[in-house]
C-alpha positions in Angstrom: 10.2 219.4 -37.7 10.7 216.4 -40.0 9.1 213.0 -39.7 11.1 210.3 -41.5 9.6 206.8 -42.1 12.4 204.3 -42.4 12.1 200.7 -43.7 11.8 198.3 -46.6 8.2 197.6 -47.7 9.5 194.4 -49.4 10.3 192.9 -46.0 6.9 192.8 -44.3 7.1 194.5 -40.8 10.3 196.3 -41.7 8.1 198.6 -43.9 6.1 199.9 -40.9 7.9 203.2 -40.7 7.2 203.9 -44.4 3.5 203.0 -44.0 3.2 205.1 -40.9 4.7 208.2 -42.6 2.3 207.8 -45.5 -0.6 207.3 -43.1 0.2 210.5 -41.1 0.7 212.5 -44.4 -2.6 211.4 -45.9 -4.8 211.5 -42.8 -3.7 214.5 -40.7 -3.2 218.2 -40.9 -0.8 219.8 -38.4 -0.7 223.2 -36.7 2.8 223.7 -37.9 4.6 223.0 -41.1 5.9 219.4 -40.7 7.8 217.7 -43.5 6.9 214.0 -43.7 9.4 211.9 -45.7 9.4 208.4 -46.9 13.0 207.6 -46.1 12.7 204.0 -47.0 16.2 202.5 -47.2 17.8 205.8 -48.3 20.4 205.8 -45.5 23.2 208.2 -46.4 20.9 210.0 -48.8 19.1 211.4 -45.8 22.2 213.2 -44.5 21.2 216.5 -46.1 17.7 216.2 -44.5 19.3 215.8 -41.1 21.7 218.7 -41.7 18.9 221.0 -42.5 16.6 220.0 -39.6 16.5 220.9 -36.0 14.0 218.3 -34.8 13.6 214.8 -36.3 11.1 212.0 -35.6 12.3 208.6 -37.0 9.6 206.0 -37.5 11.1 202.5 -37.7 11.2 199.0 -36.4 13.5 198.2 -33.5 15.1 194.8 -33.1 14.7 194.5 -29.3 14.2 191.5 -27.1 10.5 192.2 -26.4 7.1 191.1 -27.5 6.3 191.8 -31.2 4.3 195.1 -31.5 5.9 196.7 -28.3 6.2 200.4 -28.9 9.2 202.5 -27.8 10.0 206.2 -28.0 13.7 206.6 -27.5 16.0 209.6 -28.0 18.2 208.7 -31.1 21.4 209.4 -29.2 20.6 206.5 -26.9 20.3 203.9 -29.6 23.0 202.1 -31.4 22.7 199.0 -33.4 19.0 198.3 -32.8 17.7 198.0 -36.4 17.1 201.5 -37.8 18.1 200.6 -41.3 21.5 199.2 -40.4 21.1 196.9 -43.4 24.7 195.5 -43.5 28.0 196.4 -44.9 26.8 198.3 -48.0 24.2 200.5 -46.3 24.6 203.5 -44.0 21.6 204.0 -41.8 20.2 207.2 -40.4 21.9 206.9 -37.0 25.3 206.5 -38.8 24.5 209.7 -40.6 24.1 211.5 -37.2 27.4 210.0 -36.1 29.1 211.4 -39.2 27.6 214.8 -38.5 29.0 214.7 -35.0 32.5 213.6 -36.2 32.4 216.6 -38.6 31.5 219.0 -35.8 28.1 219.7 -37.2 25.1 220.3 -35.0 23.0 217.2 -34.6 19.2 217.7 -34.7 17.1 216.8 -31.7 16.0 213.3 -32.8 13.7 210.6 -31.3 13.0 207.2 -32.7 9.4 206.0 -32.3 9.9 202.3 -32.9 8.0 199.1 -32.8 9.3 195.5 -32.4 8.6 193.5 -35.6 6.9 190.1 -35.6 7.9 189.1 -39.1 10.8 190.4 -41.2 10.6 188.4 -44.4 10.3 188.9 -48.1 6.6 189.9 -48.4 4.5 193.0 -48.6 2.2 194.1 -45.8 2.4 193.8 -42.0 2.0 191.0 -39.6 -1.2 190.7 -37.6 0.4 191.9 -34.4 1.6 195.1 -36.1 -1.7 195.7 -37.9 -3.5 195.5 -34.5 -0.9 197.8 -32.9 -0.9 200.3 -35.7 -3.4 202.7 -34.3 -1.6 202.8 -31.0 1.7 203.4 -32.8 0.2 206.4 -34.6 -1.3 207.6 -31.4 2.2 207.6 -29.8 3.5 209.8 -32.7 0.6 212.2 -32.3 1.1 212.4 -28.5 4.7 213.2 -29.1 3.8 216.0 -31.5 1.2 217.3 -29.0 3.8 217.3 -26.3 5.9 219.7 -28.5 2.9 222.0 -29.1 2.0 220.7 -32.5 -1.7 219.9 -32.7 -3.3 217.7 -35.3 -6.6 217.4 -37.1 -7.9 214.3 -38.8 -8.7 215.1 -42.4 -12.3 214.6 -43.7 -11.2 212.2 -46.4 -8.9 209.6 -45.0 -6.9 206.6 -46.4 -6.8 203.3 -44.6 -3.7 201.4 -43.7 -4.8 198.7 -46.0 -5.1 201.1 -48.9 -1.6 202.4 -48.2 -0.1 198.9 -48.1 -1.9 197.9 -51.3 -0.5 201.0 -53.0 3.0 199.9 -52.1 2.4 196.6 -53.9 1.5 198.5 -57.1 4.6 199.9 -58.9 2.4 202.7 -60.3 1.2 203.5 -56.7 2.2 206.8 -55.2 4.0 206.6 -51.8 5.1 210.0 -50.3 
């Protein structure tokens, strides 16, 4: 199983998926080998990850007509054009990679998007207050999904706060997964 955090940390709430992937990687151990990837805005560069995986969890913001910080868990095949790193004419997002795989007759991994509705997508680091307050609930939804698929988790003794992860993203010498 692969968890991919998608988003741009330079655009406030859009970076949530990246922050969540780092948070999971740094604060939890899992009963099975799970690869956690900071997919950022990699788009087409994630194609090989999708081709080599049988089960993918995508962490991202979803542009839906709902209250900011609303959390959704939606099978990826049911989503089209709701954010997910669609970025415009020069960028191919993760869902478009799955479409390309399907057109090539390749097996598409089981994929779910655990998304959250952003409050602010603007050129700034960090997260808006609504997403900061919803972050623990968002992580809980990811952990519940893993538990549903017989993957247990244990919180590590030494943990990293969300604030530390966000501050590290601001520092060019900081290490993000």
